C-alpha positions as CSV (number, residue, x, y, z in Angstrom):
1,M,0.0,0.0,0.0
2,F,2.8,2.4,0.9
3,S,4.4,1.8,-2.5
4,K,1.1,2.7,-4.3
5,L,0.9,6.0,-2.4
6,K,4.6,6.7,-3.2
7,S,4.0,6.0,-6.8
8,L,1.0,8.4,-7.0
9,F,3.1,11.2,-5.4
10,N,5.9,10.5,-7.8
11,E,3.6,10.6,-10.8
12,K,2.3,14.0,-9.7
13,E,5.9,15.4,-9.3
14,E,7.0,13.9,-12.6
15,Q,4.4,15.8,-14.6
16,K,5.8,17.5,-17.6
17,P,5.4,21.3,-17.8
18,E,3.1,21.0,-20.8
19,D,0.9,18.6,-18.8
20,K,0.6,21.2,-16.1
21,T,-0.3,23.9,-18.7
22,H,-2.9,21.6,-20.2
23,N,-4.4,20.9,-16.8
24,I,-4.6,24.6,-16.2
25,S,-6.2,25.4,-19.5
26,L,-8.6,22.5,-19.0
27,A,-9.6,23.9,-15.6
28,V,-10.3,27.3,-17.0
29,T,-12.3,25.9,-19.9
30,A,-14.3,23.7,-17.7
31,V,-15.5,26.6,-15.5
32,M,-16.5,28.5,-18.6
33,I,-18.5,25.5,-19.7
34,E,-20.1,25.5,-16.3
35,I,-21.3,29.0,-17.0
36,M,-22.5,28.1,-20.5
37,N,-24.5,25.2,-19.0
38,A,-25.9,27.2,-16.0
39,D,-29.0,28.4,-17.8
40,D,-29.8,25.0,-19.5
41,E,-29.6,26.8,-22.9
42,L,-26.6,25.8,-25.1
43,D,-26.1,28.9,-27.1
44,N,-23.5,29.2,-30.1
45,N,-22.6,32.8,-29.0
46,E,-21.6,31.4,-25.5
47,H,-19.6,28.6,-27.2
48,N,-17.9,31.2,-29.4
49,A,-17.1,33.4,-26.4
50,I,-15.4,30.4,-24.7
51,F,-13.5,29.6,-27.9
52,T,-12.3,33.1,-28.2
53,A,-11.3,33.5,-24.6
54,I,-9.4,30.2,-24.5
55,E,-7.7,30.7,-27.8
56,K,-6.5,34.2,-26.7
57,R,-5.6,33.3,-23.0
58,F,-3.5,30.2,-23.9
59,D,-2.4,31.0,-27.4
60,L,-3.8,27.9,-29.0
61,S,-4.8,26.9,-32.5
62,H,-8.4,26.4,-33.5
63,E,-7.9,22.6,-33.5
64,E,-6.3,22.7,-30.0
65,V,-9.2,24.8,-28.7
66,D,-11.8,22.5,-30.1
67,A,-10.1,19.5,-28.6
68,L,-9.8,21.3,-25.3
69,I,-13.4,22.2,-25.2
70,V,-14.4,18.6,-25.9
71,E,-12.1,17.3,-23.2
72,A,-13.2,20.0,-20.7
73,K,-16.9,19.1,-21.3
74,A,-16.1,15.5,-20.5
75,A,-14.1,16.5,-17.4
76,Q,-16.8,18.9,-16.2
77,D,-19.5,16.1,-16.6
78,K,-17.4,13.7,-14.5
79,A,-16.6,16.2,-11.9
80,M,-18.3,15.9,-8.5
81,D,-17.7,19.5,-7.7
82,L,-15.7,22.6,-9.0
83,H,-12.9,22.3,-6.5
84,Q,-10.7,20.3,-8.9
85,F,-10.8,23.2,-11.4
86,T,-10.9,26.2,-9.0
87,S,-7.9,24.9,-7.0
88,L,-5.7,24.9,-10.1
89,I,-6.9,28.4,-10.9
90,I,-5.9,29.6,-7.5
91,E,-2.6,27.8,-7.6
92,H,-1.5,29.0,-11.0
93,F,-3.0,32.5,-11.4
94,S,-2.4,35.8,-9.6
95,T,-5.4,37.7,-8.2
96,E,-5.3,40.0,-11.3
97,E,-5.4,37.1,-13.6
98,R,-8.3,35.5,-11.7
99,I,-10.2,38.7,-12.0
100,D,-9.6,38.5,-15.7
101,I,-10.9,35.0,-15.8
102,L,-13.9,36.2,-13.9
103,K,-14.4,38.9,-16.6
104,E,-14.2,36.2,-19.2
105,L,-16.9,34.2,-17.3
106,W,-19.1,37.3,-17.5
107,L,-18.5,37.6,-21.2
108,V,-19.6,34.0,-21.7
109,A,-22.8,34.7,-19.7
110,M,-23.5,37.9,-21.6
111,A,-22.8,36.4,-25.1
112,D,-26.4,35.4,-25.7
113,G,-27.6,39.0,-24.9
114,K,-28.8,38.3,-21.4
115,V,-27.4,37.1,-18.1
116,D,-29.7,34.5,-16.5
117,S,-30.0,34.4,-12.7
118,Y,-28.5,30.9,-12.7
119,E,-25.4,32.2,-14.6
120,E,-25.0,35.1,-12.2
121,H,-25.3,32.8,-9.2
122,M,-22.7,30.4,-10.6
123,I,-20.3,33.3,-11.4
124,R,-20.7,34.6,-7.9
125,K,-20.0,31.1,-6.5
126,L,-16.9,30.7,-8.7
127,A,-15.6,34.2,-7.7
128,K,-15.7,33.1,-4.1
129,L,-14.1,29.7,-4.9
130,I,-11.2,31.4,-6.7
131,G,-10.7,34.1,-4.0
132,V,-12.1,37.1,-5.8
133,Y,-13.7,39.7,-3.5
134,H,-17.2,41.1,-4.1
135,G,-15.9,44.5,-5.2
136,E,-13.7,42.8,-7.9
137,F,-16.6,40.6,-8.8
138,I,-18.8,43.7,-9.5
139,Q,-15.9,45.5,-11.4
140,A,-15.4,42.4,-13.6
141,K,-19.1,42.4,-14.4
142,I,-19.0,46.2,-15.3
143,D,-15.8,45.7,-17.4
144,A,-17.4,42.8,-19.2
145,R,-20.6,44.7,-19.8
146,E,-18.7,47.6,-21.2
147,S,-16.5,45.5,-23.5
148,S,-19.5,43.5,-24.8
149,N,-21.5,46.7,-25.4
150,L,-24.4,45.4,-23.2
151,I,-26.0,48.1,-21.0
């Protein structure tokens, strides 16, 4: 039993840098998909907002983003909670970067022209889970609204 535990820890330590980057991009994509699914309406505009945000944030090709979205949907479907994703976000992003991710979440929610109460609730929950204060949560919403031209 001890050898199994030791091998699990060694596997984690031996992860390649590109694997860690992949896990981080998967985590961010999964929380964006959570927002897209929050209102039970799968909208192409929301999907496109996720695609654009992920492509820009991680400098990925179209094919890589498509594959990442498929993988993130599967990971998000299997997840028991959001902790596995939010803990990676906290670990690998500064507060400023987490606020930017929050803004991207707002842009996903706003992409269909309206923010559903379930989407807002989920973004509020994610903001708490990634350690973003209420004032920053509100400012991210305002910034997203201004950049999406929704008033």
